[in-house]
C-alpha positions in Angstrom: 0.0 0.0 0.0 3.0 2.3 -0.2 1.7 3.6 -3.5 -1.6 4.8 -2.0 -0.2 8.2 -0.7 1.2 8.9 -4.1 -2.1 8.3 -5.8 -3.9 10.5 -3.3 -1.4 13.2 -3.7 -1.6 13.0 -7.5 -5.4 13.2 -7.4 -5.3 16.2 -5.0 -2.9 18.1 -7.2 -5.5 18.1 -10.0 -8.4 18.8 -7.7 -10.4 21.8 -9.0 -9.4 25.0 -7.2 -6.1 23.5 -5.8 -3.2 25.8 -6.3 -1.1 23.1 -8.0 -3.5 22.8 -11.0 -1.3 25.2 -13.0 2.3 24.2 -12.3 4.0 24.6 -15.7 5.0 28.0 -17.1 2.7 29.4 -19.8 4.3 28.9 -23.3 5.3 31.9 -25.3 3.3 31.6 -28.5 5.3 33.1 -31.4 3.1 31.9 -34.4 0.3 29.5 -35.3 1.1 26.4 -37.3 -1.3 26.5 -40.2 -1.3 26.1 -44.0 -3.9 28.9 -44.2 -2.3 32.2 -45.5 -3.3 34.3 -42.5 -1.2 36.6 -40.4 -1.7 38.9 -37.4 -0.5 42.5 -37.2 0.3 43.6 -33.6 1.2 46.9 -32.2 3.0 47.5 -28.9 3.6 50.4 -26.4 0.6 52.6 -27.2 -1.6 54.4 -27.2 -0.1 57.7 -28.4 -1.9 60.6 -29.8 0.6 60.9 -32.7 0.8 57.4 -34.1 -2.1 55.3 -32.9 -4.8 57.2 -34.8 -2.7 57.1 -37.9 -2.3 53.3 -37.7 -6.0 52.9 -36.9 -6.8 54.9 -40.1 -4.6 52.7 -42.2 -6.2 49.6 -40.8 -9.7 51.0 -41.3 -9.0 52.0 -44.9 -7.8 48.5 -45.6 -10.6 46.7 -43.6 -8.0 45.0 -41.4 -8.3 44.1 -37.7 -5.2 44.0 -35.5 -4.1 43.4 -31.9 -2.8 46.3 -29.8 -0.8 45.5 -26.7 -1.5 48.5 -24.4 0.7 50.0 -21.7 -1.6 51.1 -18.8 0.3 54.3 -18.0 -0.1 55.4 -21.6 -3.8 54.5 -21.7 -4.3 56.5 -18.5 -2.8 59.6 -20.2 -4.7 59.1 -23.4 -8.0 57.3 -22.7 -9.7 58.9 -25.8 -7.2 57.2 -28.1 -7.8 53.8 -26.4 -11.5 54.4 -27.0 -10.7 54.8 -30.7 -9.2 51.4 -30.7 -12.2 49.9 -28.9 -14.6 51.7 -31.3 -12.6 50.4 -34.2 -13.2 46.8 -32.9 -9.5 46.2 -32.5 -8.3 43.5 -30.1 -6.7 44.8 -26.9 -4.1 42.9 -25.1 -2.0 43.8 -22.1 1.6 45.0 -22.2 1.8 45.7 -18.5 0.9 48.8 -16.5 4.4 50.4 -16.6 6.1 48.2 -19.2 7.9 46.3 -16.4 10.4 43.7 -17.5 9.1 40.5 -15.8 12.4 38.7 -15.8 13.9 38.3 -12.3 10.8 39.7 -10.6 9.1 38.0 -7.6 5.7 36.3 -8.2 4.0 39.0 -6.2 5.6 41.8 -8.3 4.6 40.1 -11.5 1.0 39.6 -10.3 0.8 43.3 -9.2 2.0 44.6 -12.6 -0.5 42.4 -14.5 -3.4 43.0 -12.2 -2.9 46.7 -12.2 -3.1 46.9 -16.0 -6.0 44.5 -16.1 -8.0 46.7 -13.7 -7.1 49.9 -15.5 -8.0 48.6 -19.0 -11.3 47.1 -17.9 -12.2 50.4 -16.1 -11.7 52.2 -19.4 -14.0 49.9 -21.3 -11.7 47.1 -22.5 -13.0 43.6 -22.3 -10.9 41.7 -19.7 -7.7 41.0 -21.6 -6.5 37.4 -22.0 -3.4 38.1 -24.1 -0.2 39.3 -22.6 2.9 40.5 -24.4 6.1 40.6 -22.4 8.0 43.9 -22.4 11.2 43.3 -24.3 10.1 39.7 -24.8 11.8 39.0 -21.5 10.6 36.6 -18.8 11.5 33.6 -16.7 9.7 30.6 -15.3 8.3 32.6 -12.4 6.6 35.2 -14.6 5.3 32.7 -17.1 3.9 30.5 -14.3 2.1 33.5 -12.8 0.7 34.5 -16.2 -0.6 31.0 -16.8 -2.2 30.9 -13.4 -3.9 34.2 -14.1 -5.4 32.8 -17.3 -3.2 34.7 -19.8 -1.9 33.5 -23.1 1.6 34.9 -23.6 2.1 36.2 -27.1 5.5 36.6 -28.7 6.2 37.2 -32.4 7.7 35.4 -35.4 8.4 38.6 -37.5 10.2 41.4 -35.8 10.2 44.7 -37.8 12.4 46.5 -35.2 10.6 49.6 -36.2 11.1 51.1 -32.6 14.7 51.7 -33.5 13.6 54.5 -35.8 16.5 53.8 -38.2 14.7 52.0 -41.0 12.6 53.4 -43.9 9.2 52.1 -44.6 10.5 50.1 -47.5 13.1 48.5 -45.3 10.5 47.5 -42.8 8.3 46.0 -45.5 11.3 44.1 -46.8 12.1 42.8 -43.4 8.5 41.4 -43.1 8.5 39.9 -46.6 11.7 38.0 -46.0 10.3 36.1 -43.0 6.5 36.1 -43.3 4.8 32.7 -43.5 1.3 31.4 -42.8 0.4 31.9 -39.1 3.0 34.6 -38.6 2.6 37.2 -35.7 4.1 40.5 -36.9 5.2 43.1 -34.4 5.1 46.8 -34.9 4.9 49.7 -32.4 2.5 52.6 -32.0 4.2 53.9 -28.9 6.5 56.9 -28.3 9.3 55.2 -30.3 7.2 54.8 -33.4 7.5 57.0 -36.4 5.9 57.8 -39.8 7.9 54.9 -41.3 5.8 52.5 -39.3 2.6 54.0 -40.6 3.8 54.1 -44.2 5.1 50.5 -43.9 1.8 49.2 -42.7 0.1 51.1 -45.5 2.3 49.5 -48.1 2.5 46.0 -46.5 -1.2 45.2 -46.3 -2.0 45.4 -50.0 1.3 43.6 -50.9 0.5 40.7 -48.6 -3.1 40.6 -49.8 -1.9 40.4 -53.4 0.2 37.3 -52.3 -3.0 35.7 -51.0 -2.7 36.6 -47.3 -5.6 37.6 -45.0 -5.3 39.4 -41.7 -6.9 38.5 -38.4 -6.4 39.3 -34.7 -4.1 37.2 -32.6 -7.1 35.9 -30.6 -8.9 34.7 -33.8 -5.8 33.2 -35.2 -5.2 31.2 -32.0 -8.5 29.4 -32.7 -6.5 27.5 -35.3 -5.1 25.8 -32.2 -1.7 24.7 -33.4 0.8 27.0 -31.8 4.3 27.6 -33.1 7.6 26.9 -31.3 8.4 28.9 -28.2 
């Protein structure tokens, strides 16, 4: 009967509501494995009054939905721009309240950062976010475990435009995407303070080019319904 305690412990660890139910870190989803030619455009670090409305106008003109990963402090300062995103039926994900790098943080610090932004966004009319993008793409097992326990899907990217460096032209940004894009790609741009007109112009040029190649666009949340996640 030596095995009995092990069986009881195993059952208890999976009992609903027990803290050990989520024990493994949440995966960082960088793409969706699919043969369907669909990609997701994502925008980090907003909202800003300069760049977010311009990006939204390009998306509207091209009938494209995208996912915006919002920083709470920026949304607090510019709630009217966040409302434009909501009214445009864009998907809103969390990018933390203060863009805190979650690597080497305590579990309590991670939880506070995530909860603070969640509370702020919902108070401003955003549906409770379920997608989280890591500031700088940086994390560790502690942070990923907390995010998983809180019910978040952690979203990375498979195509990095590096537009935030503000050293590339629109054509160079488009070329960077075209070199690495594939079905199920998650493409990262920025609409925050480090964005520029090159980002806006690149999105304006990229959308019709990818459409001509047979690609469609969807939000990350919709693309995840294809269920097969890329490597992390």
